Each structure stands twice: as structure tokens, then as C-alpha cells.
C-alpha positions in Angstrom: 93.5 117.2 95.5 93.3 121.0 94.8 94.1 121.6 98.5 97.2 119.5 98.3 98.4 121.1 95.1 97.8 124.5 96.7 99.7 123.3 99.8 102.7 122.2 97.8 102.7 125.4 95.7 102.6 127.6 98.8 105.3 125.5 100.5 107.5 126.0 97.4 106.9 129.7 97.1 107.4 130.3 100.8 110.7 128.4 101.0 112.4 129.3 97.7 114.6 132.0 99.2 115.2 130.3 102.5 115.6 126.5 101.9 116.4 123.8 99.4 113.2 122.3 98.0 113.5 119.1 95.9 110.5 117.9 93.8 109.3 115.3 91.4 106.2 114.4 89.5 107.3 110.8 88.9 107.6 109.3 92.4 106.3 105.7 92.7 103.8 104.4 95.2 103.4 100.6 95.2 100.4 99.0 96.9 100.7 95.3 97.8 97.6 93.7 99.4 98.5 90.1 98.3 97.6 87.1 100.4 98.3 83.4 100.1 94.9 83.1 98.4 95.5 85.8 95.8 98.7 87.3 94.4 97.0 89.8 92.2 96.0 92.7 94.5 99.2 94.6 93.7 99.6 97.9 91.9 101.9 100.8 91.2 101.3 104.5 90.6 104.3 106.1 88.8 102.9 109.6 88.6 103.0 110.7 92.2 103.9 114.3 93.2 106.5 114.5 95.9 108.5 117.2 97.6 111.1 117.6 100.3 112.5 120.7 102.0 116.1 119.7 102.9 116.4 122.5 105.4 113.2 122.2 107.4 112.6 118.5 106.8 109.1 119.0 105.5 108.1 116.2 103.2 105.0 115.2 101.4 103.4 113.3 98.5 100.1 113.1 96.6 98.9 110.1 94.6 96.0 110.1 92.2 93.9 107.0 93.0 93.0 106.3 89.4 96.6 106.2 88.4 97.2 102.9 90.3 97.7 100.2 87.7 96.8 96.6 88.5 97.6 93.6 86.2 93.9 92.5 86.6 91.4 95.0 85.3 88.7 93.7 87.6 90.8 94.4 90.7 91.5 97.9 89.4 87.8 98.5 88.9 87.0 97.3 92.4 89.9 99.4 93.8 88.3 102.6 92.4 84.7 101.7 93.5 82.8 103.4 96.3 83.4 100.5 98.9 87.2 100.8 98.4 89.0 104.0 97.4 85.9 105.8 95.9 88.2 107.6 93.5 85.2 109.6 92.1 84.7 111.3 95.5 88.3 111.0 96.8 90.6 111.4 93.8 93.9 111.4 95.7 95.5 110.4 98.9 98.3 112.4 100.6 101.0 112.3 103.1 102.3 115.5 104.8 105.0 115.3 107.4 108.5 116.0 108.6 111.8 114.2 108.9 112.3 113.8 112.6 115.5 115.6 113.8 116.1 117.0 110.3 118.6 119.5 111.5 121.1 116.7 112.3 121.4 115.7 108.6 123.3 117.5 105.9 121.4 116.7 102.7 123.7 118.9 100.7 126.5 116.3 101.3 126.6 113.0 99.3 125.8 110.0 101.5 123.1 107.6 102.7 120.9 108.9 105.5 118.6 106.6 107.5 115.8 108.9 108.9 112.5 108.6 110.5 109.5 110.5 109.1 106.3 111.4 111.0 103.2 112.9 109.4 99.5 112.6 108.5 98.5 110.0 105.9 95.1 111.0 104.5 93.0 108.5 102.6 89.3 109.1 101.8 89.4 112.2 104.0 90.4 110.1 107.0 93.8 111.0 108.5 96.1 108.9 110.7 99.5 109.7 112.2 102.2 107.6 110.5 105.8 107.2 111.6 108.1 105.2 109.4 111.8 104.7 108.7 113.0 106.0 105.4 116.3 106.1 103.5 117.5 109.2 101.7 120.5 108.8 99.4 122.1 112.0 98.2 124.2 111.9 95.0 125.4 115.2 93.6 122.3 117.2 94.7 119.7 114.5 93.7 117.9 112.8 96.5 116.8 109.1 96.1 114.2 108.4 98.8 112.5 105.1 99.9 110.1 104.2 102.6 108.0 101.1 103.2 105.2 100.7 105.8 101.9 99.0 106.3 98.5 100.6 106.9 95.2 99.2 108.2 92.6 99.6 105.6 89.8 99.7 108.2 91.3 102.9 109.6 90.3 104.6 106.4 86.8 103.1 106.1 87.8 100.4 103.7 86.3 97.0 104.3 88.1 94.1 102.7 85.6 91.4 103.6 86.3 87.9 104.9 87.3 86.0 101.7 91.0 86.4 102.5 91.8 87.5 99.0 92.9 91.0 100.1 95.3 91.8 102.9 93.7 94.1 105.5 97.1 95.5 106.2 98.8 96.1 102.8 102.4 97.1 102.4 102.9 100.5 100.8 106.3 101.4 99.3 107.1 105.0 98.3 110.2 105.8 96.2 111.3 109.0 94.6 114.1 110.7 92.8 113.9 114.4 93.8 115.9 117.1 92.0 
């Protein structure tokens, strides 16, 4: 987590004079691993750090694993255990990437921009390349961003078992208001 905070700090300092950096500490990441057998493995984290550089297209976020809130405390406990997210050893997961063809968008102008983002999603120190569509709505200098994608938990060393209560490919939704 310290590496990511350092990354975002350096990115901010390096780009202050050259580009427009938008940030928030209240982005939301929703995790939905529900199945027909169990509707409870669903959580939100509303304290996610996110940043976008509107000139270079650099984009990233960091989510503290322990800040995901489940309606069922037992599921929340399992989520943080070693066989799942192991939040004691891996306290955060991150995404660092770039808006594809960022130069074709004018994020200083009000409007809705449908973009594609590519980057590295890192969970439990395992990284995979992720490409996903995203929407960026600009309103008077504020950016409202949303993206939804699925991940394969096994790619990050997370074994869900055979019970069918947890989706092996949960849907992740990221949304942020960046100023």
C-alpha cells in the first residue's frame, strides 16, 4: 500500500505543472460474487483512492481490502482471511493504467466520453492486464467515472471451492467523482 501511495504522490508532484490531475479519496468499488445459491457475497468499499491525469490519460485506484463492507459479517470475515484476500499480508489492491488514445478526448469540455482503459490490476501481489470500457462524464471540471468488469479469482490465487456459493468470476464496478 505504501508503494501505491508513493506512486500516486510522485505522479501528482510530477504532473502538477504540466497536466490536469483529478483526485478523490471517496471512490467506490463494488464487489459482486453472488450466485443463484447465495445472494450475500456482495460488498462495497466507499473509501477508495483514485486519480486521473486528463492530459496523459494515466489512471489508477487503490482499495483497502478491510474497508469492504458485506451485509453478512461471516462473509466479511472469510473475505479477509488468508485463503481469500489475506488482508493482513495484502492490505490493498490496485489498478494502474491508461486511457487508450487519451489524446483524442478533451476532458476540459463538458460531455460524456466512452473510453477504453488498459492497465495492471494487482491483487495479493499478482498482476494481470485488464482492458475495460469506461465512461467519463465531465461537468464543469468534475469527472464522474464508471467502469464494470469481471475478474477470475483463480488468477489471483483465490480458491472459491465447489459449493457454488461464491462466483469464481465476480463483477467489479468502480465509480468515482474526481475534482
